[in-house]
C-alpha positions in Angstrom: 155.6 35.9 -74.3 152.1 36.6 -75.4 151.7 33.5 -77.6 152.0 31.1 -74.6 149.8 33.2 -72.4 147.1 33.3 -75.1 147.4 29.6 -75.7 147.3 28.6 -72.0 144.4 30.9 -71.4 142.1 29.3 -74.0 143.4 25.8 -73.4 142.5 26.1 -69.7 139.0 26.9 -70.8 138.7 23.8 -72.9 139.3 25.2 -76.4 140.8 22.8 -78.9 144.4 23.4 -80.1 143.1 23.9 -83.7 140.6 26.5 -82.5 143.3 28.3 -80.4 145.7 28.4 -83.4 142.9 29.7 -85.7 142.2 32.4 -83.2 145.9 33.2 -82.7 146.3 33.4 -86.5 143.7 36.1 -86.6 145.2 37.9 -83.7 148.6 37.9 -85.3 147.1 39.3 -88.5 145.1 42.0 -86.7 147.5 43.1 -84.1 150.8 41.2 -84.2 149.8 39.9 -80.8 150.5 43.4 -79.4 147.8 44.2 -76.8 148.5 47.9 -77.2 148.1 48.0 -81.0 145.7 50.6 -82.2 144.3 49.9 -85.7 146.5 51.8 -88.1 143.6 53.7 -89.8 142.7 55.1 -86.4 146.2 56.2 -85.6 146.1 58.7 -88.4 142.4 59.6 -87.9 142.8 60.2 -84.1 146.4 61.4 -84.0 147.5 58.7 -81.6 150.3 56.2 -81.5 149.7 52.7 -80.0 151.3 53.9 -76.7 149.7 57.3 -76.5 146.2 55.9 -77.2 146.6 53.2 -74.5 147.8 55.8 -72.0 144.8 58.0 -72.8 142.4 55.2 -72.3 144.0 54.0 -69.1 143.9 57.5 -67.6 140.1 57.8 -67.8 
């Protein structure tokens, strides 16, 4: 569950709950909390899916 991992990571570093939830709201909006999410405009431009882009980057 990415939500708990994100919350716990920032809480352990002293970030306030309000700050964490603000950050998480942005992350949900930008990526759906999917760490493999490639911005949709770049999927079309580069010809990658989320998974194929991540695999290409990881193979370098």
